[in-house]
C-alpha positions, -999 to +999 in steps of 0.1 A: +119-132+371+121-166+354+096-177+327+082-204+350+076-179+378+062-154+355+037-179+340+027-190+375+022-153+386-001-147+355-022-178+363-025-170+400-038-135+390-061-148+362-097-141+371-110-176+363-084-191+386-087-169+417-105-195+438-083-225+428-059-239+453-021-234+447-016-271+438-041-269+409-027-236+397+008-250+397-004-280+377-020-257+352+013-238+350+032-270+343+007-279+315+006-245+298+029-226+275+032-188+278+042-166+249+044-130+240+027-121+207+033-090+186+006-069+172-013-084+142-001-119+150-025-147+140-031-172+168-052-195+147-068-197+113-102-210+102-101-248+097-069-252+118-069-279+144-089-269+175-067-286+202-057-257+224-074-233+248-059-198+251-059-176+282-053-139+274-035-121+302-024-089+284-034-071+252-065-076+230-074-103+204-100-100+177-121-130+167-132-127+131-148-147+103-141-146+066-171-141+043-174-159+010-158-129-008-128-130+015-137-100+036-131-101+074-160-096+098-150-090+134-173-109+158-157-098+191-127-082+208-113-103+236-097-085+265-074-095+294-088-122+318-107-140+291-103-173+273-106-180+236-105-209+213-130-225+236-151-241+209-130-272+212-144-278+246-177-283+230-165-310+206-156-288+176-124-303+160-116-273+138-118-235+142-146-216+124-130-183+131-096-165+131-080-151+162-055-122+157-039-098+182-046-061+177-019-051+201+010-068+218-003-096+240+007-122+266-011-155+260-011-188+279-019-219+258-032-251+274-039-284+256-077-289+252-076-324+268-056-312+298-080-282+303-111-304+301-095-327+327-091-296+350-128-287+344-139-322+353-120-321+385-129-285+394-167-277+395-162-240+403-139-236+373-163-255+351-192-233+361-171-201+356-160-212+321-196-222+311-208-188+323-180-170+303-189-189+272-226-182+276-219-145+280-197-145+249-224-162+228-249-135+240-226-107+230-220-122+196-257-126+191-263-089+201-235-079+177-251-098+148-285-081+156-268-047+154-255-056+119-289-067+108-312-040+123-292-008+126-277+017+102-240+025+101-242+055+125-262+035+150-238+006+148-208+029+155-226+045+184-233+011+199-197+000+193-183+031+211-205+025+242-197-012+244-160-007+237-158+018+266-179-005+288-155-034+282-122-017+281-126+019+294-110+035+325-128+063+342-106+093+348-116+126+365-143+137+340-141+113+311-137+076+300-105+066+283-095+035+262-058+030+253-048+022+227-077+029+203-085+009+172-079+021+136-108+032+115-103+001+094-107-021+125-138-003+136-151-007+101-146-044+102-164-046+136-194-025+124-195-036+088-189+000+077-165+016+053-134+033+067-146+066+052-179+064+070-162+056+103-140+086+098-169+109+091-190+097+120-162+098+145-152+133+134-189+144+137-189+132+173-156+149+180-169+181+166-200+178+189-177+174+219-188+138+227-155+121+220-119+129+213-095+103+197-063+095+181-046+062+173-033+061+209-065+068+228-103+072+228-117+098+252-155+096+258-161+130+272-199+129+274-212+094+280-247+104+289-251+122+256-237+092+238-262+070+255-290+094+245-281+088+209-282+050+211-311+032+194-339+021+217 
């Protein structure tokens, strides 16, 4: 399969573009660049030029911000079917955050000006993008509230529930996420030390609520996990 056909296939099957006519999808394809990114590849840095919108077809990307002491704080994990780098659509010329893959990914990049032109000409797409951005802002606000109001154990419990909700697959009698994150990555999301993450996950494993390795997370008793979440 050629790269052009592959890129067109990805765009046709991208959730945001499901209702677009083929002519518009082909125009998007001609104005976009598809690339495969390795794990831990930085897509953009803070203060870099904000002139591109990214469409994530495969893999996961973490959006993080560096604190004054240089520590990374993960704001959100982006999954397939989502866009990122969208702050340029709101007039922001430079990125505030950093985007980095946490597993191999397939990403389509579209020039911001071209994408804004598509939004102006396609009201359905415009509404869908605005809704997606609104949902993302609400998720980031909820995440910041978690960091402010809850202790480390509560933050990790909330992270597990939301991670399964966003990326989990229901099997016969459990929820599975593949691949799972490292304890360091979970620590960056929950503002918790790697040692504390390790202890809490192992406590949950011992209690029969989860099982995990670097390759997978199994949530074996979701109802019990939910009963432990802060009200």
